N, C-alpha and C positions, 0 to 999 in steps of 0.2 A: 502496501496498499506505498502511497505515496503522498506526503501534506501537499495543498493545492492552496497557496497565499495567493490575495488580488488586492491590492491598494484600488483604492477611490473605487470602489466595486463599482456597481452601474446591475439596477431589480433584479436582471436577465440575468447578469452572472451568480447571485446570492440565494442557491439550491433551497435554502429549508428556510418555509415558509418565518416562519415565527420570526424566524431575527430578521428578514426580509421585511415586517413589518418595523422591528426595532431601526431597524436603519430606514423606512421611509420618519416611524416618527421625528430623526435624528437632523434626519436631511429636510423637514417640514421648519424646526425650531429653524437652522440655518434659516430655508428662505423668509421667512413674516422675522427675525430677530435679530441677524448675524449673526457671531459667532458665535455656537450654545455655549454657555453655562453650567454650573453645578445646579442657581437655580429654574433657567429652565423644565430638571429634572424629579416634579413634585411626584412623592411618591402618589400620587394620588394619577400619577399618571401613565406609572411603573409602578403601578398596582399587579396586571395581569404578567411583567416578567423578576417582580422581585424574588423568587427562589432562584432563577437564571441567575440575578445579576455577578459582577463586583466593580467594588471600584477600588482604581489604584492612587494615590496621591503622586506629585510624578516633583520629584526633589533636582531638580533643577542646578543646585548648590550640590552637588553631591554623582549628579547621577542616575539616584539606584532611585527604587518605585516600590511607593508601602504598600502595601494594604486593607483597603479600615473597612471595608462590608462585601464582602462573601454571602450570599441567602443559601440559604439551607436545599431547598435538594443541591448547586453545587456543592456544597464540602462536603455532601453525603454521595455524593457521584467523586467528586476525586480521594477520599476520609480521612482528609485533612484539614485541620483550620485553619485555615491559614492568615485572619485576618488581625493583624497588627507587627505581618514580621516582612519583609521586605522581598524580594522575590527572591536577590539571589541568595537569600539567607536557604533556598529551599529546596530538594533533590529534583535536576527533570527538567528546568524550568531557564536553561540554556538558549530554549527556544523564544518562545516566551521576552525572555526578555531583550534581545534585539525583534523581536515584532514589532516594542514599544520603546524602544528606542528610533525606530524605526517610526513610530506616529510621531511622536516626537518631532523630532527632525520632520518629516512633511506637514505632517495636520490635517494628514490626513486616516479615511478611517478605516479599516481593513476587514474583509473577511477573509478566513482561515480555514480553510476543511479538511475534511481524508486525516488529522494530526490522532497522534497515535499513542494512543493511552495504555500502551501494555505496562503499566507498572502499574495501575489503582489495583490489577487484582479484583478486578471487577465482573458481568456477562459482556461489559462494553470490548468496543476494543476502538474504537476512533472517537474526537469530537472536533464537532466548528462550532467556531466566536465569531462573533463581528467585535475589537473595539475601536469606539468613537471617541473624540479631542472634547474635551470638555475645554473652555479656556477661560483664565484668572481675566482681573481686570487689568492687565496690561497688558491683554492680549496673544497671551505664550499660553502651552498647551501644560495642564495645574492639578489636572483631575486625564486619567482616561476611564472609562465605564466601560466593560462590557457585559456580553450577553452572551450565555455558549444553550448550544445542542450537541447533549451525549447519543450518538447511534451504534445500534454494531454496526457490525461485519458484512457488510452484502458488497461488495465491491466485485470487479471481474478481477479473476487471477491473472488477466496481460497484466494488473499493477505489479 
């Protein structure tokens, strides 16, 4: 199975309907409010996504990413409580770290799919994730908002 990363995905490139709706929410806020900020994403707006969300604070002065919120299903599926940890303190996060660094550099959302999750010891084998930037008052990326979907192994044997 080969992971696929799409920077600044179009609607047709996001294969998971739930993650597509999440992207459309972010795009709608960007279109009407300008650069999306944390204050735009209220619990009411995100209520259907909360179990599958994570928020990371971008520590620009150190280049680190602090997990500030993780949904209950996200935690259950990964099998690790991540709230309060920097992602470089966790195992198997090298690719996540690269994706986060790239998102901060470009300021663009990304869709990553077919990501292997063989280390979690669960009956699913991969996940898809959408990461979107949230901006601070200084118009730099200050947080990354993620929505995740865990999947069974269902890809062609040719991969």
